[in-house]
N, C-alpha and C positions, 0 to 999 in steps of 0.2 A: 812372651808373657813368660814368667819366671816361674820358677819348680815349685814356690812358695803361695805362686800367686795361684800357681796351676790344682794345688792341694789346699788351701783353705777354700775357695770353686767346690772341688771335686768331695771338699763337704761342708759345708754349706748342704748342695743337693741328698748328702744322706745326713744330716737335722733331717728338714725337713718331711723325707721318706719316712722319719720313726717315729716326727711328731705327733701322729694319732695311734703310733705301737699302743698302747696304755688301754686310749678303747676300745680299739678294736675286737684285742685280748679279753676284753671285760664281758664284750657284748658275745663275744664268743660263751662265752663261763655260766651267764646268765642264758646262754637259751641251751644249756646243758653239755657242751661241747668240756671234757677236760680238757688238763694241761698236753698230756698227749697225745690227744686227739688234734689241737692246735701245732705239737711240732712238726708230725706227721706230715701232714696235710698240705703244713706251711711249705718246708724243703723238700715233701716231693715236687713240687709243683717249682719252686725254682732249679731242684738239679735238673730237671729236664729240660728246664728253659736254660742253665750255661750249656746243657747237652748240646739240645740242638743250635745255641749259636754258633757255638766250634763247630760244628756236622757243615751247618752253610756254611761259615766263613772258610776264607782262601790262607787266610794269613794265622788264624790258629791253629795248634793240634793238642792232642790228649800226649802229647813225647814225656814224662820223666820218668825221669832216673834211676837203676836199685839206691844208690847211697842216697835219695832222697826219699826213700820207706818212710823211711821212722820217721822224717820231719813231717808228713806230711801226714802221716797214720797221729801223732802228736797234735800237730791243729785242730785234726778235725775230730775229735777227741777230745781236748778243750774244750773244743769249741761247742758241743752234743751237753759237756756240763755242764755249760752259761748258760746254756739255757733252760736246757732245767732245769738253775735250781733259779735261775730269772724266775722262768716261768710260777714252778710251786710258791715261788720268795711273791711272787705277786699277791700268787690266789688266797696264804694266808695270815700278808700282814697286816690285814688291814688296815693302818692309816698309811696313803700315798703320799704326805710329808714322811714319815717316818722313810721309808721306802724307798725319794730322791732320794733323800738324806744320806743314804748309807749308800746306792749307788751309784751316788755322786761323787766319794771318795776314790774313786778308780785315778782317775788323775794325776792324785796327788803320790798316791803308791806308784804310781805307771812312771812318774819320774823320778820315783827313790830305787824302784829295782832296775831300775833301766839305768841308772846311775853305778848300783850295787854289780847286779846282771853283767852287765853289757860295757860298763864304762863308758858314761856317756854322759859327753858333759852341758852344764846348764849354761846358760849368758844369765848376767843381772835383770835386761829384762822380761827375760823366758818366767823365772820365777818370781815377781812381780806381776806378769801374766795372771801364771795360775793362780799367785795366790788374791790377784783383781774376781777374776770370775771364780774362783771359788765361795769369798766372801758375798758375790750376786749370786751363786746361787739359792744361799742361804739364804737372800732379801728377796727374792722372785720367789722359793719356796714356801714363802712363811715357819721356816726355820728360825729364823732370827724378824725385832730380836725378843723373843719373851720364850723363848726354845723349849717350842714346847709340839713334843711331835706326835700328839695324841693317842689313840686308845695301838697301845701296840702286840704281835703275838712273833713272844719267843720262836717260835720253829721260824717265824717268816725271820723277821730275823737273820738266824741262822745260813737260812739257804738266804739270803740275798747278800751273804759277805761269803759263802763259797761261792755265787755266780761271778760278783767281784774280782778274786783271788783269779781265779777257771779264766774269767775276758785278759785279765792287765797279762796277763801268760799266753793267750793267743796273741793280741797284735805283739806281742815285742819276738813271735816266734814266726810269724808275719811276716814280720819287717824285714827279717831273716832269708826267707824265701821269694817274697816277690819281686827284689829287682832281677831273678835269672825267670822269670815264668812269665805269662799275659796271667793278671791278673784274671780274666775267665778260666783257665786251667786251675791258676790255684783253689778257684770258691768252689770249682765242678770237682775237687777227690774234697776238702772241706768236706764238700755238701753232701756227697756223696754217705763219706763215713760218720757223718752226723747221719740222718737217712738212716741210715743202717743202724744205728744205733738204739734212734727212736721209732722204727720198724721190732726191734726184737720186746721190746720195755712194751711193748701194750698191742694185743694181734688186733690187726686189720678190721677186723670179720667185727670189734669193740669200736672200732672210729664210724667204719659203715653207720654203725646205726644209732649214733651219736651227729651224723650229720644231717642238718634240715636248708635248706634251701635259703635260708638266710646264713645261715652260718657257712654254708659252703662261701655265701660271695660275702662274709669277711675273711673268710680266708684267701681266697683269691685276691683280694686286691691285698693280704698280710702278703702273702707270696710272692705278688708282680712288682710292689713297689717300694715295703719295708724290710726284702729279702733281696729281691735279685739285685733291683735296683740302685739299693741301701749301698747292698754289700759288695757293689761291684767300685762304686766311687769311693767307695770308705779304701779296698785295695790302692786304690787311683790316690788317695791321696797317704795314706801310707807309702807309699811309692816315693809322693811329690814331695811332702816335709816331714816323716819320722812319726813313729809311734804316738813318741809322747808330744808333739807340736796336735795331734789330730786328739789326742787328750782332751789337754785347753780348748779348745774348736767345737768339742760334744760339750762343754759345760753352756755354750749357748744354746743349748736346746729348750734348755726352763725360759726362754725366750721367747723363742719358737711358740711355745705350747702356752702362752700367754697371748702371744697374737691370737691362735688359733681359736683362743678361749672367745675371742671377741666374735673375732672376724662369722663363728660357727654359731655359738652358745652366746655372745649378744655381753657376755659375762665383761664389767667391766674392773680390769685390773686394780689393786687399794696402791696411794703414790707410795710405801716402803715399797714396793713388789717393781714397778715404775724405777723404783730407783735401785734395785736389783738389775733388773732389763740393763741399765744402765750401767754399771760396775758394767758387769758380761760384758759388752758388747765394747767397751772401753778395757775388757783385758781383750777382747779379736782382733781390736784398730793398734795397741800393739804389738801386739804376737806378729800382726801384716807386716809391719813396715823391721821385722829383722830381720837381716840381709840371712840370703841364703848363706849355708856350710858346703 
């Protein structure tokens, strides 16, 4: 199996694990949990899982060179900032369409920044794939053809744009780390730093006061599936196919969300949404035909 095929499969696992994350997060909010509580518990769980994985594995280690500390602190800080801005944005923006419209600008920004700062060259196939995927997402979430964002909160928009910028640079700098270390080691330190930031932002006693059995169940699901497993396969995808291709692949999350809505909530997609899903899947198929570089 080629590196590109491995990368695509890894990213599909990531997208599947992330497909229900907004639903779980909304349930936490409805139950009385706040954004910092969500982040603290979710990342404590995932950090412990990565720690135990490394401890009980004979092939993995915590090894990190002194010269690698600045990049590690940078990526951990970017991850923490991205997550904080994302969940604050999700809570404040009101319109899900607006949220997804802003968030899914990141693949295009990722392509631009990687070209400007890291001299990444893009093939014509990659550009077409990005364009098709972005257009498909716009139809899938209902932004096109009417361009109606719904009710929008300005503060939520600002938070989400900041989340997008932090996410773009997290992916770009992660790409520089993944060839040197196991994804388990990379993520353990990223999550450890991010967890430390979240613990500083809110007294853990406040977090405990907000936990109920239902909220804890939602956060366990997020910690294991949407964090531990999702980020592990995300790092593998970055390693095999590069950050820019990962961004294009992530556009297919909208198609997964449509499928989940049908199977779980029995919501039938509109014809234009299905057209959008077709464009997204076409962009993924086009990307999968790209030769390994």
